[in-house]
C-alpha positions in Angstrom: 43.1 139.4 153.4 40.0 140.5 155.4 36.4 139.7 156.1 33.7 141.9 154.5 29.9 142.1 154.6 28.2 141.9 151.2 24.5 142.7 150.8 22.6 140.6 148.3 18.8 141.0 148.0 17.4 141.3 151.5 20.3 139.6 153.3 23.9 140.3 154.2 26.6 137.7 153.6 30.1 137.4 155.1 33.0 136.8 152.7 36.7 136.3 153.1 38.3 138.6 150.5 41.8 139.0 149.3 43.4 142.0 147.4 45.1 140.9 144.2 47.0 143.1 141.8 46.0 142.7 138.2 48.2 144.8 135.9 48.1 148.3 137.3 45.0 147.8 139.3 44.1 146.0 142.6 41.1 143.8 142.5 39.2 142.1 145.3 38.6 138.3 144.9 36.4 136.3 147.1 38.3 133.4 148.8 35.4 131.9 150.7 31.8 132.8 151.4 30.9 132.1 155.0 27.2 132.4 154.8 24.4 134.7 155.9 25.4 137.0 158.8 22.1 136.7 160.7 22.3 132.8 160.7 26.0 132.8 161.6 25.2 135.0 164.6 22.1 133.0 165.7 23.9 129.7 165.6 27.0 130.9 167.3 29.1 129.7 164.5 30.6 133.1 163.9 31.9 133.3 167.5 33.3 129.8 167.3 35.0 130.6 164.0 36.7 133.7 165.3 37.7 132.1 168.6 39.2 129.2 166.6 41.2 131.7 164.6 42.5 133.3 167.8 44.6 130.2 168.4 46.8 131.3 165.6 47.0 135.0 166.7 48.7 136.1 169.9 46.9 139.4 170.1 43.5 137.8 169.5 44.2 135.1 172.1 44.9 137.7 174.7 41.8 139.6 173.9 39.7 136.4 174.0 41.2 135.3 177.3 40.4 138.7 178.8 36.9 138.6 177.4 36.3 135.3 179.0 37.3 136.7 182.4 40.6 134.7 182.7 43.1 136.3 185.1 46.3 137.1 183.2 48.2 139.9 184.8 51.3 139.0 186.9 52.8 142.5 187.3 53.3 145.8 185.6 56.4 148.0 185.3 57.0 151.4 183.9 59.6 151.3 181.1 59.7 154.9 179.6 62.3 156.6 181.8 64.9 153.9 181.4 64.2 153.4 177.7 64.8 157.1 176.9 67.5 158.1 179.4 69.5 154.9 179.3 70.4 155.8 175.7 71.4 159.4 176.6 73.4 158.1 179.6 75.3 155.7 177.2 75.7 158.2 174.4 77.2 160.8 176.8 79.5 158.0 178.0 78.7 158.7 181.6 78.7 155.0 182.3 82.1 154.6 180.7 83.5 157.4 182.9 82.2 155.8 186.0 83.4 152.3 185.1 86.9 153.7 184.2 87.2 155.1 187.7 86.0 151.9 189.3 88.7 149.7 187.9 90.4 147.8 190.7 87.6 148.5 193.1 85.4 145.7 194.4 82.2 147.0 195.8 80.2 143.8 195.4 77.4 145.6 193.5 77.1 147.8 190.4 78.0 151.3 191.4 77.2 152.6 187.9 73.7 151.1 188.1 73.1 152.6 191.5 74.1 156.1 190.2 71.9 155.7 187.1 69.0 154.8 189.3 69.5 157.8 191.5 69.8 160.2 188.5 66.7 158.7 186.9 64.8 159.2 190.1 65.8 162.8 190.2 64.4 163.4 186.7 61.0 161.8 187.4 60.2 161.9 191.1 63.0 163.6 193.1 63.6 163.3 196.8 65.9 161.3 199.0 67.9 158.2 198.2 65.6 156.2 200.4 62.7 157.3 198.2 64.7 156.3 195.1 65.2 152.8 196.5 61.4 152.4 197.0 60.6 154.1 193.6 62.6 151.6 191.6 60.2 148.7 192.4 57.6 150.1 190.0 60.1 150.6 187.1 62.0 148.4 184.7 65.6 149.5 185.1 68.2 147.0 184.0 70.6 145.8 186.6 68.9 147.5 189.6 66.7 144.7 190.9 69.1 143.6 193.6 70.3 147.0 194.7 69.7 147.6 198.4 69.5 151.0 200.1 73.0 150.8 201.6 74.3 150.3 198.0 72.9 153.8 197.1 74.6 155.3 200.1 77.9 153.7 199.3 77.7 154.9 195.7 77.0 158.5 196.9 80.0 158.2 199.2 82.2 157.1 196.4 81.3 160.2 194.3 82.4 162.4 197.2 85.4 160.4 198.1 88.7 162.2 198.4 91.2 160.9 195.8 94.4 159.7 197.5 97.7 160.9 196.2 96.0 163.8 194.5 96.0 167.3 195.9 94.1 170.2 194.6 92.3 173.4 195.5 88.8 172.1 195.0 85.9 173.9 196.4 85.7 171.5 199.4 89.5 171.5 199.9 90.3 168.3 198.1 90.0 166.6 194.8 87.2 164.1 194.6 85.8 161.3 192.4 83.1 163.6 191.1 85.7 166.0 189.8 87.3 163.3 187.6 83.9 162.4 186.2 83.2 166.1 185.3 86.6 166.5 183.7 86.3 163.2 181.8 82.9 164.2 180.4 84.3 167.6 179.4 87.2 166.0 177.6 84.9 163.7 175.6 82.9 166.7 174.3 85.9 169.0 173.9 85.4 169.2 170.2 82.1 170.9 170.9 83.9 173.4 173.1 86.6 174.5 170.6 84.8 177.9 170.2 84.3 178.3 174.0 84.8 181.9 174.8 82.5 182.5 177.8 81.3 180.5 180.8 78.5 181.4 183.2 78.7 180.9 187.0 76.3 181.4 189.8 75.6 180.0 193.2 72.7 179.0 195.4 72.2 177.5 198.9 70.6 174.2 199.8 69.6 173.6 203.4 69.7 170.4 205.4 67.0 168.7 207.5 69.8 167.4 209.8 73.3 168.4 210.7 74.6 168.5 207.2 77.8 166.4 207.5 81.0 167.1 209.4 82.2 170.2 207.7 80.0 171.3 204.8 76.8 172.0 206.8 77.1 175.5 208.2 74.8 178.4 209.1 75.0 181.2 206.5 73.0 183.6 204.3 70.1 181.4 203.1 68.7 182.1 199.7 65.8 179.7 200.7 65.0 182.0 203.7 65.8 179.3 206.2 68.5 180.8 208.4 67.5 178.5 211.2 68.9 175.5 209.3 72.4 174.5 208.3 73.1 174.7 204.6 75.7 174.3 201.9 76.6 176.5 198.9 76.4 175.0 195.4 78.0 176.7 192.4 77.3 175.8 188.7 79.3 176.5 185.6 77.7 176.5 182.2 79.0 177.1 178.7 77.5 179.6 176.4 75.0 177.1 175.2 73.8 176.3 178.7 75.6 172.9 179.0 76.6 172.2 182.5 80.4 171.9 182.8 80.9 171.3 186.5 79.4 172.0 189.9 81.3 173.0 193.0 80.2 172.8 196.7 81.3 174.8 199.8 80.3 175.0 203.4 77.2 177.0 204.0 78.9 180.0 205.5 81.0 180.7 202.4 80.5 184.1 200.9 79.7 184.2 197.2 82.6 186.5 196.5 85.0 183.8 197.7 83.7 181.1 195.3 84.6 182.7 192.0 88.4 182.5 192.2 88.6 178.8 193.1 86.2 178.0 190.2 88.3 180.0 187.8 91.5 178.3 189.0 89.9 174.9 188.5 88.7 175.7 185.0 92.3 176.8 184.2 94.2 174.0 185.9 92.0 170.9 185.4 89.9 171.7 182.3 92.7 173.3 180.4 90.5 176.4 179.7 92.9 179.4 179.6 91.2 182.0 177.4 87.7 182.1 178.7 85.7 185.1 180.1 83.6 184.4 183.2 80.1 185.9 183.6 78.8 186.1 187.2 76.2 187.9 189.3 76.8 190.9 191.5 77.1 188.6 194.6 80.5 187.6 193.3 82.0 191.1 193.1 84.6 192.3 195.5 87.8 194.2 194.9 89.8 191.2 196.1 88.0 188.9 193.7 88.5 191.2 190.7 92.1 191.6 191.6 92.7 187.8 191.8 90.9 187.3 188.4 93.1 189.8 186.8 96.2 188.2 188.2 95.1 184.9 186.7 94.6 186.7 183.4 90.9 186.1 183.2 88.4 188.3 181.5 85.1 188.9 183.2 81.6 190.4 183.0 80.4 190.9 186.6 77.2 192.4 187.9 78.1 195.4 190.0 76.6 196.4 193.4 74.7 199.6 192.6 73.8 200.7 196.2 76.8 199.4 198.3 79.7 200.3 196.0 80.5 204.0 196.3 82.2 204.1 193.0 79.1 202.7 191.2 76.6 204.7 193.3 78.4 208.1 193.0 80.2 208.0 189.7 78.4 205.5 187.4 74.7 205.3 188.0 74.0 209.0 187.7 76.6 209.7 185.0 75.1 211.6 182.1 75.3 210.0 178.7 73.2 208.8 175.8 71.8 205.3 175.8 71.6 203.2 172.7 69.1 200.4 172.1 70.1 196.8 172.0 68.3 194.3 169.9 69.1 190.5 170.3 69.9 188.5 167.2 66.6 186.6 167.7 64.3 189.2 169.1 61.3 188.0 171.0 58.2 189.3 169.3 56.5 189.5 172.7 59.2 191.6 174.2 57.6 194.9 175.3 60.7 197.1 174.9 64.4 196.8 173.9 67.2 197.1 176.4 69.2 200.3 176.5 72.9 200.5 177.3 75.7 203.1 177.8 79.3 202.8 178.6 80.9 204.6 181.6 84.6 204.7 182.5 85.9 205.5 186.0 89.7 205.8 185.8 90.7 202.3 184.4 87.4 200.6 185.4 84.9 200.0 182.6 81.2 199.8 183.4 78.1 199.2 181.3 74.8 200.7 182.5 71.8 198.8 181.3 68.2 200.2 181.4 64.9 198.3 180.9 62.2 201.0 180.6 59.4 198.6 181.3 61.1 197.4 184.5 61.7 201.1 185.4 58.0 201.7 185.1 57.3 198.7 187.3 59.8 199.8 189.9 58.3 203.3 190.0 54.8 202.0 190.4 55.8 199.6 193.1 57.6 202.3 195.0 54.6 204.7 194.7 52.3 202.0 196.1 54.7 201.4 199.1 54.9 205.2 199.8 51.1 205.6 199.6 50.6 202.7 202.0 53.3 204.1 204.3 51.7 207.5 204.3 48.3 206.1 205.2 49.8 204.0 208.0 51.8 206.9 209.5 48.6 209.0 209.8 47.6 206.3 212.4 50.9 206.5 214.2 51.7 202.9 213.4 55.4 202.5 214.4 55.2 198.8 213.8 56.0 199.6 210.2 59.7 199.9 211.2 59.8 196.1 211.1 58.8 196.0 207.5 61.9 196.2 205.4 60.1 197.5 202.3 58.6 200.4 204.3 61.7 201.0 206.4 63.7 201.9 203.4 61.7 205.1 202.9 61.2 206.0 206.6 63.2 208.7 208.5 63.5 207.2 212.0 66.2 209.5 213.5 63.6 211.6 215.3 59.9 211.3 216.3 57.4 211.4 214.9 58.5 209.2 212.0 58.2 210.6 208.6 58.8 209.7 204.9 62.3 210.3 203.8 61.9 212.1 200.5 65.6 212.2 199.9 65.8 208.4 199.9 62.9 208.3 197.5 64.7 210.7 195.2 67.9 208.6 195.4 66.0 205.4 194.7 64.5 206.8 191.5 68.0 206.7 190.0 68.0 202.8 190.1 64.7 202.2 188.4 65.0 199.5 185.8 68.8 199.6 185.9 71.6 197.2 186.5 75.4 197.9 186.1 78.1 195.6 184.8 81.8 195.8 185.3 84.0 194.2 182.7 87.6 194.1 181.3 86.5 192.7 178.0 86.7 194.4 174.6 83.1 193.6 173.7 80.8 196.4 172.9 78.5 197.6 175.5 75.6 196.0 173.7 77.3 192.6 173.4 78.4 192.8 177.1 74.8 193.4 178.2 73.4 190.5 176.0 76.1 188.1 177.3 75.2 189.0 180.9 71.5 188.4 180.2 72.5 184.8 179.3 73.4 184.3 183.0 69.7 183.9 183.6 70.2 180.4 182.2 72.1 179.5 185.3 69.4 180.9 187.5 66.9 178.8 185.6 69.0 175.8 186.1 69.0 176.3 189.8 65.3 176.7 189.9 65.1 173.4 188.0 67.6 171.8 190.4 65.5 172.8 193.4 62.0 172.1 192.0 61.8 169.7 189.0 65.1 168.0 190.0 64.5 168.4 193.7 67.8 167.9 195.5 66.2 168.0 198.9 65.6 166.4 201.3 69.2 165.7 202.2 69.4 163.3 205.2 73.0 162.2 204.8 75.4 162.6 207.8 78.7 162.5 206.0 80.3 165.1 203.7 81.1 162.5 201.1 77.6 161.2 200.7 76.2 164.8 200.7 78.5 165.8 197.9 77.6 162.7 195.9 73.9 163.3 196.5 74.1 166.8 195.1 76.3 165.7 192.2 73.6 163.3 191.0 71.4 166.3 190.5 74.2 167.7 188.4 74.3 164.6 186.2 70.5 164.8 185.9 70.8 168.2 184.5 73.5 167.0 182.1 71.3 164.3 180.5 68.2 166.6 180.5 70.1 169.2 178.6 71.2 166.6 176.1 67.6 165.6 175.5 66.6 169.3 175.1 69.3 169.8 172.5 68.3 166.7 170.5 64.7 167.9 170.5 65.6 171.4 169.4 67.8 170.0 166.6 64.7 168.4 165.2 62.7 171.6 165.6 60.8 170.5 168.7 60.3 172.6 171.8 58.5 170.5 174.4 57.5 171.3 178.0 59.4 169.3 180.5 56.2 168.5 182.4 54.7 167.0 179.3 57.9 164.9 178.7 57.8 163.7 182.3 54.2 162.7 182.2 54.2 160.9 178.8 57.5 159.1 179.2 56.7 158.0 182.7 53.3 156.7 181.5 54.8 154.0 179.2 54.3 150.6 180.8 54.7 146.9 180.1 52.5 144.3 181.7 53.6 140.7 182.0 51.1 137.8 182.0 50.9 134.1 181.5 48.7 132.3 179.0 48.7 128.6 178.3 52.0 128.1 180.1 53.8 130.9 178.3 54.7 134.4 179.4 53.8 137.5 177.3 54.5 141.2 177.6 51.9 143.8 176.6 53.0 147.4 176.1 50.7 150.3 176.8 49.7 152.8 174.1 52.0 155.6 173.1 50.6 158.9 174.3 51.4 162.6 174.0 54.9 163.6 173.2 56.5 160.2 173.9 56.8 159.3 170.2 58.7 162.6 169.5 61.0 162.1 172.4 61.8 158.5 171.4 62.5 159.7 167.8 64.8 162.5 169.0 66.8 160.2 171.2 66.9 157.4 168.6 65.3 154.6 170.5 62.6 152.2 169.2 59.6 151.5 171.2 59.2 147.7 172.0 56.4 145.8 170.2 52.9 146.3 171.7 52.8 142.5 172.4 55.5 139.9 172.4 56.5 136.7 174.1 58.9 137.1 177.0 59.3 138.4 180.5 60.0 141.9 182.0 61.9 140.8 185.0 65.1 143.0 185.2 
């Protein structure tokens, strides 16, 4: 039923019309003629009629009240983040794992809700736990309304708490609550890991604004270029599909090569993974590390140090041999050139030399530019160039005047576009190279962890709360990866920035009208509808009676 305007002669008439099916056709029948449109407008009868009808329509009542200038709004809350990620949090059973470990503990507040709030904050705003506590006031997140800041701190400390009566060789020297959560989540998804053959491992450093706890904050090699600040080392293990399995944390002065064996031991002892190959970057390689991995019976693909390892530098990089091209199963049409590989054996050590010709060209041009700039500078007698690490590599400084070391340039040409892998696996050289390239997933995860899921700033003063704080970033990555997989399963590849913006933009506004409370939902924008569909959540009605107080 609807109102239509019907022209008759020189005038236009308003009619209430209904659609009626007659046989196979639909006909319009006039229910009531309201009169001439011009006279209805002049007399004000049309406005009175429509306003009268608003009494029987909630949406029209709201619009009419707003048009009349009546103040309706009480408060507005953002609902998108909780709506989407609450479902993922529940489907992954993270809440169940937390509640299972909390049995018998009486915290006096919901630890699970405190952790969910912190994880959600990492996904959409990032920052400290203090910022998370302030952030929640603008969002509708069930069960978080009464959480105080000290509740978040206590929840972080619980995650990093040492488990009594349980020993272990964990990265921080003890078995902690967060370890049990990781292992529980892995066990729940174990059916998806039945074909698990390879895991990827890499580390990064995270610096502290303060002292960084009692033990974990230490000065060390900073990948953030902040050697003046104490830091911690964080390691991440992913499966071959890029799903986070676990994260490990060490004091900031821990060398990368000393992190790999404890991780392999934990995967073997606590996750029950016994036949998996581990893929790691060249920072993990040392003779002692490789020896320990082989004692444990682990297979591996490790990036080799081309310049610092005499075996690689003298017997592998320059070894003659024919390269063969490697084409991925799903080649990127924009890829400028395929990867080339060859296999080299040195006694019982198997190496795979990889060559990217486009990268080789770039390396050569970059070096030529440095040498040209260095040549021009030396003509001016500029010895300050010794402090420039890029220039110093090609300088002969053993005697004056300084000169360009052509032998170093010649040696450096051997490394253009190359990287070397050491492995004890039976995979072909091509398969080995492609598996190692997947390690870049972990590097991307760390970039995400430090930018989109900003772990810093870390102001906590205790090791336990620091470990819990970083572990919440790990949980954020877990739920974000789950969302990504669900989107991809439906053929959708969406930018994370678009997801953040459109999901965060969904709001509900509560207002009072004639003694009743109503909730008005904002419009669905951008990719929000696709995200909700992929996750399997229904958007609330655009207008309904009720309240939005959590």
